[in-house]
C-alpha distance (Angstrom), angle and dihedral (degrees) to the residues before:
residue distance angle dihedral
M1 . . .
Y2 3.89 . .
P3 3.84 121.3 .
T4 3.61 120.3 -110.4
F5 3.91 112.5 -112.4
I6 3.72 120.1 -143.4
D7 3.78 125.5 -165.9
I8 3.76 94.7 -113.1
E9 3.77 97.7 154.2
P10 3.85 107.1 61.3
K11 3.75 120.4 -147.1
T12 3.79 113.6 -110.7
Q13 3.75 134.5 -167.7
K14 3.80 124.4 -174.1
L15 3.81 132.9 -165.5
V16 3.78 130.6 -175.0
L17 3.74 114.6 -154.8
E18 3.75 136.6 -169.4
S19 3.82 118.3 -118.5
K20 3.72 92.0 -104.5
L21 3.72 126.2 115.7
K22 3.87 91.7 -127.7
S23 3.91 84.9 64.9
V24 3.83 87.4 76.0
N25 3.85 86.8 72.5
A26 3.80 89.8 73.2
M27 3.82 87.2 72.0
D28 3.92 88.7 67.5
Q29 3.81 94.2 66.1
L30 3.79 93.4 41.0
I31 3.84 91.3 53.5
S32 3.79 91.2 44.0
N33 3.78 91.2 54.8
L34 3.83 92.3 47.1
K35 3.78 92.1 50.9
E36 3.88 92.1 55.8
E37 3.90 92.7 42.5
F38 3.79 99.0 46.3
F39 3.92 100.1 24.4
I40 3.67 90.9 -121.5
S41 3.75 119.0 -172.7
D42 3.84 122.2 -112.7
A43 3.80 90.0 -115.6
L44 3.85 93.3 55.8
C45 3.79 91.4 42.6
N46 3.76 88.9 55.9
D47 3.87 93.1 47.5
I48 3.90 88.4 50.4
W49 3.79 90.4 47.4
V50 3.81 92.5 51.4
V51 3.77 93.8 46.9
L52 3.76 97.7 44.6
N53 3.79 93.9 45.2
E54 3.80 89.3 49.1
A55 3.85 92.4 48.5
V56 3.84 96.8 45.1
S57 3.87 93.8 43.3
N58 3.88 89.0 48.8
A59 3.73 90.8 50.5
I60 3.87 91.6 50.1
K61 3.84 96.2 41.9
H62 3.92 103.9 34.7
G63 3.77 102.1 17.1
N64 3.71 105.6 42.0
K65 3.77 95.5 15.8
F66 3.87 90.7 -140.1
D67 3.87 89.2 -63.7
P68 3.86 103.0 164.3
T69 3.84 91.1 -151.1
K70 3.84 90.3 61.0
K71 3.81 126.8 79.1
I72 3.79 136.7 -152.9
R73 3.82 116.5 -136.4
V74 3.71 118.1 -153.9
S75 3.80 121.5 -176.4
L76 3.73 134.1 178.8
E77 3.72 123.7 -157.0
V78 3.77 123.0 -175.1
K79 3.81 110.1 -153.3
E80 3.80 123.8 -168.2
E81 3.78 91.4 -13.1
R82 3.72 85.4 -80.9
F83 3.73 113.1 71.6
L84 3.77 126.6 65.6
C85 3.84 107.0 -156.3
F86 3.82 114.0 -169.6
T87 3.79 121.0 -173.7
V88 3.79 122.2 -167.2
K89 3.83 116.0 -168.6
D90 3.83 128.9 -177.0
E91 3.69 132.4 -171.9
G92 3.89 96.8 -130.6
K93 3.80 131.8 113.8
G94 3.83 94.2 -88.6
F95 3.75 131.7 -130.7
D96 3.74 140.8 -132.9
P97 3.92 107.9 -99.0
A98 3.79 90.1 -163.4
A99 3.87 90.3 61.9
V100 3.79 93.2 58.1
P101 3.83 106.9 108.9
D102 3.78 120.3 -115.3
P103 3.85 105.4 -102.6
T104 3.82 91.2 -153.5
H105 3.80 92.2 62.8
P106 3.86 110.0 112.2
S107 3.84 91.5 -119.4
R108 3.87 91.6 56.1
I109 3.86 100.9 35.7
Y110 3.80 93.7 103.2
E111 3.81 96.4 42.0
P112 3.79 110.5 120.2
N113 3.84 93.9 -142.0
G114 3.77 138.4 39.0
R115 3.77 105.4 69.0
G116 3.89 99.6 105.0
I117 3.79 98.8 95.1
F118 3.77 90.6 40.8
L119 3.84 91.2 54.0
M120 3.82 92.3 46.2
R121 3.83 88.7 55.4
Q122 3.69 93.6 46.7
L123 3.78 98.1 47.3
T124 3.79 101.5 40.4
S125 3.82 134.9 65.2
E126 3.79 89.8 -126.8
V127 3.76 139.7 -5.7
N128 3.86 125.7 -163.0
F129 3.70 131.1 -177.1
S130 3.81 124.0 -155.6
D131 3.74 143.2 160.9
N132 3.92 93.0 50.2
G133 3.86 90.8 -52.7
R134 3.82 96.5 -51.8
V135 3.77 92.1 110.2
V136 3.77 126.4 53.9
E137 3.80 123.2 -179.1
M138 3.67 118.2 -162.9
I139 3.83 121.1 -168.0
F140 3.80 127.9 -158.9
D141 3.77 121.8 -168.8
L142 3.78 106.8 -146.7
F143 3.81 90.8 -159.8
N144 3.77 96.6 51.9
E145 3.72 105.9 51.3
């Protein structure tokens, strides 16, 4: 009888980005590679693209405030050949995600900004903030698109 092998060592990729908006373009290649490797649908690729672009651009603009001495760290960990776990970390002062107003509230519905965290929560399986809001983890379940 042969032993059962379990994926105990997750696959990890890491990127270090400059605090410039053009750094967001690095997500395109990452997503393209994932699509091929995991046969991800166009719909899920679009969701991942929206969420990662939002998280990275928020880290650049609001976290690092375009400071060229600060970096954005993006990592991808594939767990159990099922979950894509993206982490975006900035070097800013942080923020309280719970204090971000609900963009669907009637008083905010016409505001041009403030939908990023809402979109992240809508398009992922799970979103977690840590380190005083400097780190956001976004999880996508490949089997529950």
